[in-house]
All heavy atoms as TSV, in Angstrom:
chain	resi	resn	atom	element	x	y	z
A	1	MET	N	N	-52.720	15.329	25.992
A	1	MET	CA	C	-53.377	15.237	27.286
A	1	MET	C	C	-52.677	16.207	28.238
A	1	MET	O	O	-51.461	16.315	28.249
A	1	MET	CB	C	-53.290	13.801	27.798
A	1	MET	CG	C	-54.116	13.569	29.038
A	1	MET	SD	S	-54.225	11.855	29.580
A	1	MET	CE	C	-55.393	11.215	28.423
A	2	ASN	N	N	-53.462	16.912	29.046
A	2	ASN	CA	C	-52.873	17.855	29.989
A	2	ASN	C	C	-52.780	17.220	31.389
A	2	ASN	O	O	-53.172	16.068	31.587
A	2	ASN	CB	C	-53.656	19.166	30.003
A	2	ASN	CG	C	-55.088	18.989	30.471
A	2	ASN	OD1	O	-55.381	18.189	31.356
A	2	ASN	ND2	N	-55.999	19.745	29.886
A	3	PHE	N	N	-52.286	17.980	32.333
A	3	PHE	CA	C	-52.069	17.457	33.684
A	3	PHE	C	C	-53.377	17.018	34.355
A	3	PHE	O	O	-53.447	15.951	34.953
A	3	PHE	CB	C	-51.356	18.502	34.550
A	3	PHE	CG	C	-49.919	18.719	34.152
A	3	PHE	CD1	C	-49.576	19.740	33.275
A	3	PHE	CD2	C	-48.915	17.910	34.646
A	3	PHE	CE1	C	-48.257	19.941	32.897
A	3	PHE	CE2	C	-47.590	18.095	34.278
A	3	PHE	CZ	C	-47.262	19.118	33.405
A	4	SER	N	N	-54.413	17.835	34.249
A	4	SER	CA	C	-55.701	17.498	34.880
A	4	SER	C	C	-56.311	16.244	34.265
A	4	SER	O	O	-56.817	15.377	34.991
A	4	SER	CB	C	-56.683	18.662	34.749
A	4	SER	OG	O	-56.214	19.777	35.453
A	5	ASP	N	N	-56.262	16.151	32.944
A	5	ASP	CA	C	-56.780	14.957	32.264
A	5	ASP	C	C	-56.021	13.712	32.714
A	5	ASP	O	O	-56.613	12.654	32.937
A	5	ASP	CB	C	-56.664	15.089	30.747
A	5	ASP	CG	C	-57.582	16.142	30.166
A	5	ASP	OD1	O	-58.583	16.503	30.826
A	5	ASP	OD2	O	-57.295	16.608	29.045
A	6	THR	N	N	-54.715	13.852	32.823
A	6	THR	CA	C	-53.883	12.725	33.240
A	6	THR	C	C	-54.239	12.290	34.655
A	6	THR	O	O	-54.366	11.094	34.935
A	6	THR	CB	C	-52.389	13.091	33.150
A	6	THR	OG1	O	-52.092	13.414	31.783
A	6	THR	CG2	C	-51.503	11.948	33.606
A	7	GLU	N	N	-54.421	13.253	35.558
A	7	GLU	CA	C	-54.778	12.906	36.934
A	7	GLU	C	C	-56.105	12.151	36.987
A	7	GLU	O	O	-56.243	11.175	37.723
A	7	GLU	CB	C	-54.842	14.165	37.794
A	7	GLU	CG	C	-53.475	14.743	38.069
A	7	GLU	CD	C	-53.516	16.077	38.792
A	7	GLU	OE1	O	-54.591	16.721	38.859
A	7	GLU	OE2	O	-52.447	16.497	39.290
A	8	ARG	N	N	-57.086	12.586	36.203
A	8	ARG	CA	C	-58.382	11.902	36.167
A	8	ARG	C	C	-58.245	10.487	35.612
A	8	ARG	O	O	-58.825	9.538	36.138
A	8	ARG	CB	C	-59.391	12.703	35.347
A	8	ARG	CG	C	-59.990	13.870	36.111
A	8	ARG	CD	C	-61.160	14.477	35.357
A	8	ARG	NE	N	-60.762	15.123	34.106
A	8	ARG	CZ	C	-60.297	16.352	34.003
A	8	ARG	NH1	N	-60.154	17.096	35.082
A	8	ARG	NH2	N	-59.981	16.857	32.830
A	9	THR	N	N	-57.466	10.346	34.550
A	9	THR	CA	C	-57.264	9.033	33.945
A	9	THR	C	C	-56.559	8.100	34.916
A	9	THR	O	O	-56.952	6.933	35.064
A	9	THR	CB	C	-56.456	9.158	32.636
A	9	THR	OG1	O	-57.175	10.008	31.739
A	9	THR	CG2	C	-56.231	7.807	31.994
A	10	VAL	N	N	-55.540	8.597	35.603
A	10	VAL	CA	C	-54.808	7.772	36.561
A	10	VAL	C	C	-55.717	7.360	37.718
A	10	VAL	O	O	-55.660	6.212	38.176
A	10	VAL	CB	C	-53.535	8.487	37.067
A	10	VAL	CG1	C	-52.910	7.761	38.250
A	10	VAL	CG2	C	-52.524	8.613	35.930
A	11	ALA	N	N	-56.574	8.243	38.171
A	11	ALA	CA	C	-57.512	7.892	39.245
A	11	ALA	C	C	-58.402	6.722	38.814
A	11	ALA	O	O	-58.648	5.787	39.587
A	11	ALA	CB	C	-58.362	9.094	39.633
A	12	GLY	N	N	-58.856	6.751	37.573
A	12	GLY	CA	C	-59.664	5.653	37.059
A	12	GLY	C	C	-58.873	4.363	36.969
A	12	GLY	O	O	-59.377	3.277	37.296
A	13	LEU	N	N	-57.626	4.464	36.546
A	13	LEU	CA	C	-56.772	3.283	36.463
A	13	LEU	C	C	-56.492	2.702	37.847
A	13	LEU	O	O	-56.436	1.477	38.016
A	13	LEU	CB	C	-55.454	3.628	35.770
A	13	LEU	CG	C	-55.550	3.974	34.290
A	13	LEU	CD1	C	-54.197	4.472	33.776
A	13	LEU	CD2	C	-56.025	2.789	33.480
A	14	GLN	N	N	-56.323	3.575	38.851
A	14	GLN	CA	C	-56.105	3.105	40.216
A	14	GLN	C	C	-57.314	2.322	40.716
A	14	GLN	O	O	-57.165	1.305	41.399
A	14	GLN	CB	C	-55.798	4.280	41.142
A	14	GLN	CG	C	-54.434	4.870	40.907
A	14	GLN	CD	C	-54.209	6.194	41.628
A	14	GLN	OE1	O	-55.135	6.982	41.809
A	14	GLN	NE2	N	-52.972	6.437	42.013
A	15	GLN	N	N	-58.505	2.768	40.344
A	15	GLN	CA	C	-59.716	2.045	40.724
A	15	GLN	C	C	-59.767	0.681	40.038
A	15	GLN	O	O	-60.133	-0.317	40.662
A	15	GLN	CB	C	-60.957	2.855	40.371
A	15	GLN	CG	C	-61.139	4.075	41.230
A	15	GLN	CD	C	-62.319	4.929	40.796
A	15	GLN	OE1	O	-62.872	4.754	39.709
A	15	GLN	NE2	N	-62.704	5.864	41.641
A	16	GLU	N	N	-59.389	0.638	38.768
A	16	GLU	CA	C	-59.363	-0.634	38.052
A	16	GLU	C	C	-58.341	-1.586	38.653
A	16	GLU	O	O	-58.588	-2.792	38.759
A	16	GLU	CB	C	-59.074	-0.406	36.573
A	16	GLU	CG	C	-60.225	0.244	35.833
A	16	GLU	CD	C	-60.007	0.263	34.338
A	16	GLU	OE1	O	-59.547	-0.756	33.784
A	16	GLU	OE2	O	-60.296	1.303	33.732
A	17	LEU	N	N	-57.196	-1.061	39.050
A	17	LEU	CA	C	-56.168	-1.873	39.699
A	17	LEU	C	C	-56.690	-2.429	41.013
A	17	LEU	O	O	-56.560	-3.629	41.286
A	17	LEU	CB	C	-54.904	-1.030	39.935
A	17	LEU	CG	C	-53.754	-1.715	40.662
A	17	LEU	CD1	C	-53.187	-2.859	39.829
A	17	LEU	CD2	C	-52.658	-0.697	40.982
A	18	ALA	N	N	-57.307	-1.579	41.815
A	18	ALA	CA	C	-57.834	-2.005	43.116
A	18	ALA	C	C	-58.935	-3.055	42.958
A	18	ALA	O	O	-59.064	-3.956	43.795
A	18	ALA	CB	C	-58.364	-0.795	43.883
A	19	ALA	N	N	-59.693	-2.964	41.875
A	19	ALA	CA	C	-60.784	-3.912	41.638
A	19	ALA	C	C	-60.303	-5.205	40.977
A	19	ALA	O	O	-61.090	-6.130	40.784
A	19	ALA	CB	C	-61.854	-3.255	40.768
A	20	GLY	N	N	-59.019	-5.242	40.625
A	20	GLY	CA	C	-58.467	-6.445	40.008
A	20	GLY	C	C	-58.678	-6.534	38.513
A	20	GLY	O	O	-58.420	-7.580	37.910
A	21	ARG	N	N	-59.133	-5.462	37.883
A	21	ARG	CA	C	-59.347	-5.465	36.437
A	21	ARG	C	C	-58.079	-5.131	35.656
A	21	ARG	O	O	-58.040	-5.295	34.446
A	21	ARG	CB	C	-60.473	-4.511	36.064
A	21	ARG	CG	C	-61.842	-5.004	36.540
A	21	ARG	CD	C	-62.973	-4.143	36.014
A	21	ARG	NE	N	-62.939	-2.787	36.509
A	21	ARG	CZ	C	-63.577	-2.364	37.609
A	21	ARG	NH1	N	-64.287	-3.207	38.328
A	21	ARG	NH2	N	-63.502	-1.105	37.977
A	22	LEU	N	N	-57.069	-4.640	36.365
A	22	LEU	CA	C	-55.749	-4.380	35.780
A	22	LEU	C	C	-54.707	-5.060	36.648
A	22	LEU	O	O	-54.833	-5.068	37.878
A	22	LEU	CB	C	-55.428	-2.882	35.786
A	22	LEU	CG	C	-55.937	-1.977	34.692
A	22	LEU	CD1	C	-55.465	-0.552	34.946
A	22	LEU	CD2	C	-55.489	-2.425	33.331
A	23	THR	N	N	-53.674	-5.593	36.010
A	23	THR	CA	C	-52.548	-6.113	36.773
A	23	THR	C	C	-51.614	-4.951	37.109
A	23	THR	O	O	-51.705	-3.865	36.511
A	23	THR	CB	C	-51.761	-7.169	35.981
A	23	THR	OG1	O	-51.139	-6.526	34.852
A	23	THR	CG2	C	-52.650	-8.320	35.538
A	24	GLU	N	N	-50.707	-5.191	38.016
A	24	GLU	CA	C	-49.724	-4.174	38.377
A	24	GLU	C	C	-48.898	-3.781	37.152
A	24	GLU	O	O	-48.611	-2.601	36.933
A	24	GLU	CB	C	-48.820	-4.740	39.482
A	24	GLU	CG	C	-48.046	-3.728	40.239
A	24	GLU	CD	C	-47.352	-4.356	41.436
A	24	GLU	OE1	O	-48.023	-4.976	42.273
A	24	GLU	OE2	O	-46.118	-4.211	41.504
A	25	GLU	N	N	-48.521	-4.762	36.347
A	25	GLU	CA	C	-47.719	-4.505	35.156
A	25	GLU	C	C	-48.501	-3.664	34.146
A	25	GLU	O	O	-47.937	-2.762	33.525
A	25	GLU	CB	C	-47.273	-5.818	34.510
A	25	GLU	CG	C	-46.278	-6.604	35.346
A	25	GLU	CD	C	-46.928	-7.352	36.514
A	25	GLU	OE1	O	-48.155	-7.636	36.462
A	25	GLU	OE2	O	-46.223	-7.617	37.502
A	26	GLN	N	N	-49.783	-3.968	33.975
A	26	GLN	CA	C	-50.615	-3.180	33.061
A	26	GLN	C	C	-50.745	-1.745	33.551
A	26	GLN	O	O	-50.687	-0.801	32.762
A	26	GLN	CB	C	-52.003	-3.814	32.923
A	26	GLN	CG	C	-52.010	-5.117	32.184
A	26	GLN	CD	C	-53.353	-5.823	32.285
A	26	GLN	OE1	O	-54.002	-5.824	33.337
A	26	GLN	NE2	N	-53.774	-6.435	31.184
A	27	PHE	N	N	-50.926	-1.587	34.856
A	27	PHE	CA	C	-51.043	-0.255	35.435
A	27	PHE	C	C	-49.770	0.548	35.203
A	27	PHE	O	O	-49.819	1.702	34.754
A	27	PHE	CB	C	-51.365	-0.368	36.930
A	27	PHE	CG	C	-51.503	0.947	37.621
A	27	PHE	CD1	C	-52.596	1.763	37.383
A	27	PHE	CD2	C	-50.554	1.372	38.529
A	27	PHE	CE1	C	-52.738	2.993	38.033
A	27	PHE	CE2	C	-50.678	2.588	39.183
A	27	PHE	CZ	C	-51.773	3.394	38.933
A	28	LYS	N	N	-48.620	-0.043	35.463
A	28	LYS	CA	C	-47.343	0.646	35.270
A	28	LYS	C	C	-47.149	1.028	33.798
A	28	LYS	O	O	-46.672	2.124	33.496
A	28	LYS	CB	C	-46.187	-0.229	35.740
A	28	LYS	CG	C	-46.093	-0.350	37.236
A	28	LYS	CD	C	-44.947	-1.260	37.633
A	28	LYS	CE	C	-44.847	-1.418	39.121
A	28	LYS	NZ	N	-43.738	-2.308	39.521
A	29	ALA	N	N	-47.527	0.124	32.901
A	29	ALA	CA	C	-47.393	0.408	31.468
A	29	ALA	C	C	-48.274	1.588	31.065
A	29	ALA	O	O	-47.853	2.450	30.283
A	29	ALA	CB	C	-47.744	-0.830	30.654
A	30	ARG	N	N	-49.475	1.637	31.575
A	30	ARG	CA	C	-50.388	2.752	31.267
A	30	ARG	C	C	-49.841	4.068	31.802
A	30	ARG	O	O	-49.958	5.107	31.151
A	30	ARG	CB	C	-51.776	2.489	31.841
A	30	ARG	CG	C	-52.565	1.428	31.133
A	30	ARG	CD	C	-52.867	1.765	29.672
A	30	ARG	NE	N	-53.415	3.094	29.453
A	30	ARG	CZ	C	-54.703	3.435	29.499
A	30	ARG	NH1	N	-55.599	2.517	29.743
A	30	ARG	NH2	N	-55.084	4.670	29.304
A	31	LEU	N	N	-49.237	4.034	33.005
A	31	LEU	CA	C	-48.650	5.269	33.543
A	31	LEU	C	C	-47.584	5.811	32.602
A	31	LEU	O	O	-47.513	7.024	32.381
A	31	LEU	CB	C	-48.041	5.019	34.931
A	31	LEU	CG	C	-48.998	4.881	36.092
A	31	LEU	CD1	C	-48.218	4.658	37.383
A	31	LEU	CD2	C	-49.914	6.078	36.232
A	32	LYS	N	N	-46.762	4.937	32.052
A	32	LYS	CA	C	-45.715	5.378	31.125
A	32	LYS	C	C	-46.324	6.020	29.877
A	32	LYS	O	O	-45.763	6.954	29.319
A	32	LYS	CB	C	-44.818	4.208	30.739
A	32	LYS	CG	C	-43.922	3.764	31.871
A	32	LYS	CD	C	-43.055	2.596	31.461
A	32	LYS	CE	C	-42.229	2.112	32.635
A	32	LYS	NZ	N	-41.431	0.939	32.296
A	33	GLU	N	N	-47.473	5.506	29.449
A	33	GLU	CA	C	-48.149	6.058	28.279
A	33	GLU	C	C	-48.750	7.438	28.564
A	33	GLU	O	O	-49.051	8.185	27.638
A	33	GLU	CB	C	-49.276	5.129	27.825
A	33	GLU	CG	C	-48.798	3.790	27.317
A	33	GLU	CD	C	-49.940	2.808	27.088
A	33	GLU	OE1	O	-51.118	3.167	27.307
A	33	GLU	OE2	O	-49.642	1.671	26.696
A	34	LEU	N	N	-48.929	7.755	29.838
A	34	LEU	CA	C	-49.605	8.995	30.228
A	34	LEU	C	C	-48.640	10.118	30.607
A	34	LEU	O	O	-49.019	11.077	31.266
A	34	LEU	CB	C	-50.553	8.716	31.398
A	34	LEU	CG	C	-51.741	7.823	31.051
A	34	LEU	CD1	C	-52.479	7.403	32.315
A	34	LEU	CD2	C	-52.671	8.529	30.086
A	35	MET	N	N	-47.397	10.024	30.164
A	35	MET	CA	C	-46.452	11.105	30.425
A	35	MET	C	C	-46.935	12.380	29.736
A	35	MET	O	O	-47.534	12.328	28.665
A	35	MET	CB	C	-45.051	10.744	29.947
A	35	MET	CG	C	-44.372	9.706	30.801
A	35	MET	SD	S	-42.607	9.527	30.444
A	35	MET	CE	C	-42.640	8.912	28.784
A	36	VAL	N	N	-46.660	13.504	30.364
A	36	VAL	CA	C	-47.081	14.811	29.853
A	36	VAL	C	C	-45.834	15.664	29.624
A	36	VAL	O	O	-44.945	15.704	30.472
A	36	VAL	CB	C	-48.008	15.525	30.872
A	36	VAL	CG1	C	-48.389	16.902	30.382
A	36	VAL	CG2	C	-49.228	14.683	31.165
A	37	GLN	N	N	-45.784	16.355	28.493
A	37	GLN	CA	C	-44.684	17.283	28.229
A	37	GLN	C	C	-45.203	18.699	28.400
A	37	GLN	O	O	-46.227	19.077	27.821
A	37	GLN	CB	C	-44.132	17.080	26.827
A	37	GLN	CG	C	-42.839	17.837	26.594
A	37	GLN	CD	C	-42.187	17.462	25.275
A	37	GLN	OE1	O	-42.858	17.096	24.314
A	37	GLN	NE2	N	-40.876	17.568	25.235
A	38	ASP	N	N	-44.497	19.489	29.215
A	38	ASP	CA	C	-44.933	20.869	29.441
A	38	ASP	C	C	-44.399	21.794	28.349
A	38	ASP	O	O	-43.676	21.364	27.449
A	38	ASP	CB	C	-44.562	21.349	30.851
A	38	ASP	CG	C	-43.063	21.491	31.096
A	38	ASP	OD1	O	-42.272	21.595	30.125
A	38	ASP	OD2	O	-42.663	21.506	32.280
A	39	GLU	N	N	-44.773	23.066	28.446
A	39	GLU	CA	C	-44.393	24.044	27.423
A	39	GLU	C	C	-42.895	24.299	27.351
A	39	GLU	O	O	-42.394	24.801	26.344
A	39	GLU	CB	C	-45.140	25.370	27.633
A	39	GLU	CG	C	-44.891	26.052	28.947
A	39	GLU	CD	C	-45.716	25.502	30.121
A	39	GLU	OE1	O	-46.652	24.730	29.907
A	39	GLU	OE2	O	-45.385	25.844	31.269
A	40	SER	N	N	-42.156	23.921	28.392
A	40	SER	CA	C	-40.698	24.076	28.394
A	40	SER	C	C	-39.981	22.829	27.886
A	40	SER	O	O	-38.759	22.800	27.838
A	40	SER	CB	C	-40.200	24.387	29.807
A	40	SER	OG	O	-40.759	25.593	30.263
A	41	GLY	N	N	-40.749	21.796	27.556
A	41	GLY	CA	C	-40.156	20.566	27.045
A	41	GLY	C	C	-39.859	19.529	28.115
A	41	GLY	O	O	-39.301	18.481	27.807
A	42	ASN	N	N	-40.217	19.817	29.376
A	42	ASN	CA	C	-39.985	18.863	30.462
A	42	ASN	C	C	-41.026	17.754	30.428
A	42	ASN	O	O	-42.203	18.010	30.154
A	42	ASN	CB	C	-40.068	19.561	31.825
A	42	ASN	CG	C	-38.997	20.593	32.005
A	42	ASN	OD1	O	-37.816	20.309	31.886
A	42	ASN	ND2	N	-39.405	21.818	32.278
A	43	TRP	N	N	-40.596	16.537	30.714
A	43	TRP	CA	C	-41.509	15.404	30.789
A	43	TRP	C	C	-41.913	15.147	32.232
A	43	TRP	O	O	-41.078	15.215	33.136
A	43	TRP	CB	C	-40.866	14.149	30.207
A	43	TRP	CG	C	-40.838	14.181	28.720
A	43	TRP	CD1	C	-39.780	14.524	27.931
A	43	TRP	CD2	C	-41.918	13.905	27.843
A	43	TRP	NE1	N	-40.147	14.470	26.604
A	43	TRP	CE2	C	-41.458	14.088	26.524
A	43	TRP	CE3	C	-43.243	13.513	28.032
A	43	TRP	CZ2	C	-42.262	13.888	25.407
A	43	TRP	CZ3	C	-44.042	13.311	26.920
A	43	TRP	CH2	C	-43.547	13.489	25.631
A	44	TRP	N	N	-43.197	14.855	32.417
A	44	TRP	CA	C	-43.778	14.619	33.729
A	44	TRP	C	C	-44.549	13.306	33.715
A	44	TRP	O	O	-45.122	12.932	32.691
A	44	TRP	CB	C	-44.766	15.732	34.072
A	44	TRP	CG	C	-44.149	17.077	34.234
A	44	TRP	CD1	C	-43.746	17.918	33.242
A	44	TRP	CD2	C	-43.871	17.749	35.450
A	44	TRP	NE1	N	-43.241	19.077	33.765
A	44	TRP	CE2	C	-43.308	18.996	35.137
A	44	TRP	CE3	C	-44.056	17.417	36.794
A	44	TRP	CZ2	C	-42.921	19.909	36.090
A	44	TRP	CZ3	C	-43.670	18.330	37.749
A	44	TRP	CH2	C	-43.114	19.555	37.406
A	45	MET	N	N	-44.564	12.626	34.863
A	45	MET	CA	C	-45.426	11.459	35.004
A	45	MET	C	C	-45.798	11.269	36.468
A	45	MET	O	O	-45.123	11.790	37.365
A	45	MET	CB	C	-44.794	10.199	34.421
A	45	MET	CG	C	-43.690	9.566	35.216
A	45	MET	SD	S	-43.043	8.053	34.457
A	45	MET	CE	C	-44.421	6.949	34.575
A	46	ILE	N	N	-46.871	10.552	36.683
A	46	ILE	CA	C	-47.329	10.270	38.036
A	46	ILE	C	C	-46.659	8.985	38.502
A	46	ILE	O	O	-46.648	7.983	37.780
A	46	ILE	CB	C	-48.862	10.159	38.085
A	46	ILE	CG1	C	-49.472	11.536	37.763
A	46	ILE	CG2	C	-49.333	9.648	39.446
A	46	ILE	CD1	C	-50.985	11.570	37.746
A	47	GLY	N	N	-46.103	9.021	39.709
A	47	GLY	CA	C	-45.402	7.872	40.263
A	47	GLY	C	C	-46.333	6.736	40.642
A	47	GLY	O	O	-47.407	6.959	41.195
A	48	TYR	N	N	-45.904	5.542	40.348
A	48	TYR	CA	C	-46.692	4.341	40.616
A	48	TYR	C	C	-47.022	4.181	42.098
A	48	TYR	O	O	-48.162	3.950	42.469
A	48	TYR	CB	C	-45.928	3.112	40.103
A	48	TYR	CG	C	-46.486	1.822	40.628
A	48	TYR	CD1	C	-47.700	1.336	40.161
A	48	TYR	CD2	C	-45.818	1.089	41.601
A	48	TYR	CE1	C	-48.241	0.165	40.650
A	48	TYR	CE2	C	-46.344	-0.082	42.088
A	48	TYR	CZ	C	-47.556	-0.546	41.611
A	48	TYR	OH	O	-48.086	-1.699	42.104
A	49	GLU	N	N	-46.024	4.289	42.944
A	49	GLU	CA	C	-46.222	4.044	44.374
A	49	GLU	C	C	-46.789	5.241	45.115
A	49	GLU	O	O	-47.524	5.088	46.077
A	49	GLU	CB	C	-44.907	3.608	45.025
A	49	GLU	CG	C	-44.429	2.258	44.534
A	49	GLU	CD	C	-43.124	1.834	45.183
A	49	GLU	OE1	O	-42.607	2.554	46.063
A	49	GLU	OE2	O	-42.617	0.776	44.791
A	50	THR	N	N	-46.460	6.443	44.677
A	50	THR	CA	C	-46.834	7.634	45.430
A	50	THR	C	C	-48.077	8.343	44.911
A	50	THR	O	O	-48.744	9.050	45.667
A	50	THR	CB	C	-45.691	8.659	45.418
A	50	THR	OG1	O	-45.499	9.110	44.065
A	50	THR	CG2	C	-44.401	8.080	45.982
A	51	GLY	N	N	-48.345	8.217	43.611
A	51	GLY	CA	C	-49.447	8.969	43.011
A	51	GLY	C	C	-49.127	10.451	42.872
A	51	GLY	O	O	-49.991	11.263	42.581
A	52	LYS	N	N	-47.871	10.817	43.070
A	52	LYS	CA	C	-47.422	12.213	42.973
A	52	LYS	C	C	-46.748	12.451	41.638
A	52	LYS	O	O	-46.301	11.528	40.962
A	52	LYS	CB	C	-46.421	12.537	44.106
A	52	LYS	CG	C	-46.928	12.243	45.497
A	52	LYS	CD	C	-48.030	13.186	45.877
A	52	LYS	CE	C	-48.454	12.931	47.324
A	52	LYS	NZ	N	-49.592	13.689	47.716
A	53	TRP	N	N	-46.637	13.721	41.264
A	53	TRP	CA	C	-45.988	14.088	40.012
A	53	TRP	C	C	-44.469	14.063	40.139
A	53	TRP	O	O	-43.908	14.501	41.142
A	53	TRP	CB	C	-46.422	15.478	39.576
A	53	TRP	CG	C	-47.772	15.499	38.956
A	53	TRP	CD1	C	-48.934	15.919	39.540
A	53	TRP	CD2	C	-48.120	15.090	37.639
A	53	TRP	NE1	N	-49.976	15.795	38.673
A	53	TRP	CE2	C	-49.508	15.280	37.489
A	53	TRP	CE3	C	-47.398	14.566	36.563
A	53	TRP	CZ2	C	-50.163	14.972	36.305
A	53	TRP	CZ3	C	-48.070	14.268	35.389
A	53	TRP	CH2	C	-49.428	14.478	35.273
A	54	TYR	N	N	-43.823	13.577	39.062
A	54	TYR	CA	C	-42.367	13.561	38.958
A	54	TYR	C	C	-41.977	14.178	37.619
A	54	TYR	O	O	-42.660	13.969	36.612
A	54	TYR	CB	C	-41.834	12.121	39.018
A	54	TYR	CG	C	-41.976	11.519	40.391
A	54	TYR	CD1	C	-43.185	10.980	40.808
A	54	TYR	CD2	C	-40.911	11.506	41.277
A	54	TYR	CE1	C	-43.331	10.444	42.073
A	54	TYR	CE2	C	-41.048	10.965	42.544
A	54	TYR	CZ	C	-42.257	10.438	42.933
A	54	TYR	OH	O	-42.396	9.915	44.187
A	55	ARG	N	N	-40.876	14.930	37.621
A	55	ARG	CA	C	-40.346	15.555	36.405
A	55	ARG	C	C	-39.016	14.901	36.073
A	55	ARG	O	O	-38.195	14.656	36.956
A	55	ARG	CB	C	-40.145	17.058	36.632
A	55	ARG	CG	C	-39.622	17.796	35.412
A	55	ARG	CD	C	-39.410	19.269	35.700
A	55	ARG	NE	N	-38.624	19.500	36.895
A	55	ARG	CZ	C	-37.288	19.450	36.956
A	55	ARG	NH1	N	-36.575	19.159	35.880
A	55	ARG	NH2	N	-36.660	19.680	38.080
A	56	HIS	N	N	-38.793	14.640	34.806
A	56	HIS	CA	C	-37.516	14.059	34.389
A	56	HIS	C	C	-36.514	15.191	34.225
A	56	HIS	O	O	-36.761	16.153	33.500
A	56	HIS	CB	C	-37.672	13.278	33.083
A	56	HIS	CG	C	-36.542	12.360	32.850
A	56	HIS	ND1	N	-35.428	12.725	32.136
A	56	HIS	CD2	C	-36.337	11.091	33.263
A	56	HIS	CE1	C	-34.582	11.720	32.111
A	56	HIS	NE2	N	-35.110	10.709	32.788
A	57	ASP	N	N	-35.395	15.089	34.929
A	57	ASP	CA	C	-34.395	16.163	34.899
A	57	ASP	C	C	-33.314	15.938	33.846
A	57	ASP	O	O	-32.290	16.605	33.850
A	57	ASP	CB	C	-33.776	16.361	36.282
A	57	ASP	CG	C	-32.909	15.187	36.735
A	57	ASP	OD1	O	-32.745	14.209	35.972
A	57	ASP	OD2	O	-32.397	15.249	37.873
A	58	GLY	N	N	-33.545	14.990	32.957
A	58	GLY	CA	C	-32.549	14.661	31.946
A	58	GLY	C	C	-31.785	13.400	32.295
A	58	GLY	O	O	-31.160	12.785	31.441
A	59	LYS	N	N	-31.870	13.017	33.574
A	59	LYS	CA	C	-31.181	11.814	34.043
A	59	LYS	C	C	-32.102	10.960	34.921
A	59	LYS	O	O	-32.170	9.755	34.757
A	59	LYS	CB	C	-29.936	12.212	34.834
A	59	LYS	CG	C	-29.135	11.047	35.313
A	59	LYS	CD	C	-27.899	11.480	36.076
A	59	LYS	CE	C	-27.196	10.264	36.622
A	59	LYS	NZ	N	-26.101	10.632	37.516
A	60	ASP	N	N	-32.798	11.592	35.847
A	60	ASP	CA	C	-33.623	10.889	36.818
A	60	ASP	C	C	-35.001	11.526	36.905
A	60	ASP	O	O	-35.202	12.669	36.504
A	60	ASP	CB	C	-32.986	10.947	38.217
A	60	ASP	CG	C	-31.647	10.251	38.287
A	60	ASP	OD1	O	-31.572	9.096	37.887
A	60	ASP	OD2	O	-30.678	10.901	38.741
A	61	TRP	N	N	-35.943	10.768	37.482
A	61	TRP	CA	C	-37.258	11.312	37.797
A	61	TRP	C	C	-37.181	11.891	39.214
A	61	TRP	O	O	-36.809	11.184	40.146
A	61	TRP	CB	C	-38.322	10.218	37.738
A	61	TRP	CG	C	-38.593	9.789	36.328
A	61	TRP	CD1	C	-38.081	8.698	35.694
A	61	TRP	CD2	C	-39.419	10.462	35.383
A	61	TRP	NE1	N	-38.542	8.646	34.409
A	61	TRP	CE2	C	-39.378	9.710	34.198
A	61	TRP	CE3	C	-40.203	11.615	35.428
A	61	TRP	CZ2	C	-40.082	10.089	33.055
A	61	TRP	CZ3	C	-40.911	11.970	34.286
A	61	TRP	CH2	C	-40.837	11.211	33.118
A	62	VAL	N	N	-37.523	13.171	39.358
A	62	VAL	CA	C	-37.467	13.839	40.658
A	62	VAL	C	C	-38.856	14.344	41.027
A	62	VAL	O	O	-39.612	14.813	40.181
A	62	VAL	CB	C	-36.448	15.002	40.658
A	62	VAL	CG1	C	-35.036	14.493	40.507
A	62	VAL	CG2	C	-36.757	16.016	39.580
A	63	ARG	N	N	-39.193	14.236	42.298
A	63	ARG	CA	C	-40.485	14.685	42.791
A	63	ARG	C	C	-40.597	16.187	42.602
A	63	ARG	O	O	-39.686	16.941	42.947
A	63	ARG	CB	C	-40.600	14.304	44.272
A	63	ARG	CG	C	-41.808	14.836	44.978
A	63	ARG	CD	C	-43.068	14.047	44.619
A	63	ARG	NE	N	-44.185	14.589	45.363
A	63	ARG	CZ	C	-45.012	15.510	44.892
A	63	ARG	NH1	N	-44.854	15.999	43.690
A	63	ARG	NH2	N	-46.001	15.959	45.620
A	64	ALA	N	N	-41.682	16.639	42.006
A	64	ALA	CA	C	-41.881	18.062	41.751
A	64	ALA	C	C	-43.373	18.358	41.668
A	64	ALA	O	O	-44.176	17.456	41.483
A	64	ALA	CB	C	-41.176	18.464	40.451
A	65	ASP	N	N	-43.715	19.618	41.806
A	65	ASP	CA	C	-45.108	20.068	41.673
A	65	ASP	C	C	-45.236	20.985	40.484
A	65	ASP	O	O	-44.320	21.631	40.074
A	65	ASP	CB	C	-45.567	20.800	42.925
A	65	ASP	CG	C	-45.707	19.862	44.119
A	65	ASP	OD1	O	-46.281	18.784	43.950
A	65	ASP	OD2	O	-45.235	20.243	45.210
């Protein structure tokens, strides 16, 4: 899955969460499943609270574009 596909999928999940069809825990679990690895080997995921992209720096998730 690429970045654009992930953003579309997360938008759909956010709608399901807002409609009560997903619990907060289910939503968070799905976000973890939707991590994306770029061509340099970096892992990316969309933040639960912010909806923004974060990159794992080897230790922590840091906000990045």
